[in-house]
N, C-alpha and C positions, 0 to 999 in steps of 0.2 A: 065426464068423470067428476066424482065428488072432490071438492077442494078441502085441503087441510084435514085429511083423515087422521093423521097421527099427531100426537101432542106429547109434551113433557109436562108433568104435573108435580105439585108439592102437597104433602100432607102437613098441616100446620097445627102445632099445639096451642090451643086457645089460652092457656095459662100464661104463656110468655111470648106468643105470636112468632115463635121460631119454627122453622121447617125441621121435621124429624125424619122425613122420607122423601126421596126423589124417584120418580118412575116415568116410564114411557108406555103409552098405551093408545088405544082407540076405542070408540064407542063409550061404554060405561065403565071401562077399566078403573078409572079413578076412584069409583065407589066400592070396588070389590074387596078392598082390604078391611073396611068396616064390617061388611057382610060376613067375611071369613071369620073375623074376631067374634062376631055374635053367634054364628052357626057352628063353629068348630071348637074343639078343645086343644087344637094344635098349640104347642108351646114354642114361641119365638119372641125375640126381643121386640120386634115391630108390633105383633099382635098383642103382646102383654102391655105395651105402652098404650095402645088404642083402648084396651079394656080398662086400664087404670083411669084414663081420661073420662071414658063413658060412665064409669062407676061413680065419678064425682058429679054426674048429671050434666056434663059438658058435651058439646058436639065438636067433632073434628072439622077444622077449616080446610078448604080446598082452594088450589089456585093452579090454573093452566098458564104456564109461563112461555110456552113456545108451541106453534102449530105449523104443520107442513104436510105436503102430500107425498113426501119422500121419506121412507122409513129410516134410511141411512142418516139423513140429516137430523132426525129426531134422536137417534142413538148417539150421534156426535154431541148434540146439545145436552143430552142426559149426562154424558161423561163430563162435560164442561161444568155443569151446575154442581155435580157431586164434588168435583175437584175444588170449586170455589168455596162451597160450604165446608168441605172437609169430611172425609169418610168417618172420622172419629166422632163427629157431631151428629151423625145420622144413624138410623136403624138399618141402612143398607149394608149388606154383607159384602157386596162386590162394588167396584168402581164404575159399574154401568157398562153399557155397550152390548153388542151382539154376542151370543154364545156363552154369556156368563152363567146362564141357568141350565146348561146342558150337563147331564150326568152320565156316568158309566161310559160305555163304548162310544156314545154320541159325542163325548167331549174330546177335543183334539189332543188334550194332555193325558187322556186315559192311559194308565200303565207306564207313564213317564215319571221317573224319580230323579229329581235334581238335588244333589247334596253339596254341602260346602259352598264354595264361591259360585257354583253353577245355579244355586238357588237364589231367586230374585229377592228373597227375604233375608239373605245372609248378612249378618252383622247388625240386624235391626231387632227391635223388641216390640211386642204388642203393648199398647197403652192400657191403662187401667179400664178405660171405657170399652175397648175392644175385648179385653178379657172377660168383662162383665157380659157383653153381648154373647160371646161364645158359651159362657157358663149358663146363661138363661136359655139359650137355644138347646143345649144338651141336657138340661135338667129334666128328669122324668122321661127321657127319650128311651124307647125300647127298640132293640135291634132284632132282625130276623135271625133264624138259626144259622143261615149261610154266612151272614155278616159276623156273627159271634165266632164262627169257625175260623174266619179270616183273621179276626182280631186276636184269636188265641184262646185256648181253653185252660181253665184253672186246675190246679192240683194234678192228680194222676192222669187226667185226660190230656194234659199238655205234653207234647213229644219231648220237651226239654226237662220234664219232671225227673228229679233224681240225678240229673247230669251235672257234674262239677268240672268246670274248665279252669284248671290251675296253670300257673306259670305263663309261658308264652301263648298258650291256647286261650287265655282270658283276654277278651277285647280291651280290658282296662290295664293290661300288663305294661309296666314301665311308666305309667301315668300316676299322678297324685291329685287328690281332691284339693281344690282351692280352699282358703279359709272361709270364704262366703258359702261354698258348697257344704263344708263341714257344719257350719252354723245352721244352715237350712235343714240338714239331715238330723242334727241334734234337736231342733225345735219340733220337727215332724214326729219324733219318737217320744218326746216328753208327754207324760200323762197317758201314754198308750197302754191299754190293758191287753195282756196276752192270755190265750186260753191255756188250760192246764196241759193239754197235749202238746201245744207248741213250746211251753216251758220245758217239758221233759225232753223234747227234741234238742232244744238249745243246750240243756244240761249235758246230754249225751255227747253232743258235738264238742262241747268244751272239754269234757273228760278225754275224748279221743285226741283232741289237739294237744292237751297237756301230756298225754302218754307219748305222743310223737315227739314233742319237744324234749321230753326227758331222756329218750333213748336214741334219738336221731340227731347227730351233730349238725346236720344241715339247718336245724331250727334254732341252734344256739347262737346267742349274741357273742361278740368278741369278748365282752366283759365276763360273760358266763363261761366261755371257753378257758379264759385265763384263770378263773376261780377253780374250775375243775382240774386244770393242770397243776395248780399249786396244791390242791387237796390231794391229788394223786401222789405228788412228790412227798408230802408229809406222811401219807399213809405208808408209802414204800419205805421211807426212812425209819418210821416207827417199827415196821416189820423187821427191818435189818437190825435195829438196836435190840429188839427182844430176842432175836435169833443169836446175836452175839453174846447176850447175857447167858443164854442156855449153854453155850459152848464154854 
């Protein structure tokens, strides 16, 4: 039996001699990333970093830091190294180990949705580095027709198009935006240009809302109700006075 078939390796940036990727492999796996960066147009944080280094006329440095004949040990060491360096300091998307690269029904978590406190990421936030990784991975990414259907269709193709959930049917019912959320919403809308068709829709919607508010007491504020009540009293008194004069 061949000894030390599996190994854990590092891809090192020659500009600062810092590791930017940790992997587990055998044979020539350690060199596959550079080949992929050269031969494919795939957009990922790792491949983009490799291309950037190579475009400067520099070569990626390699280092095998662990060798073993047992794959499980190599996977354990991969996890250990990633943890020591810190996932945020690497181009790795996952913390290493077995089954991190399984997709669809082959993944043990396929179809499992964990919300709130059941989600392992509950209460945490992505760092700026991680957000940048996710952004670069998804930039220019094209999805299949099936995936787009799952993600949802825009406009009239969306089954929720034209549906308005008011009152208790609205998932946001009884809740309020925080000041931070309001500021984010305000910033996202500043400088935003709307199409003429969209402006007309907003105008029509505002007109309908005003019409509802004018004739439906449910939409009146307490101050507005009081003003209307006083106005009605004055109008009625004026009518009575005029009638009295005629008599």
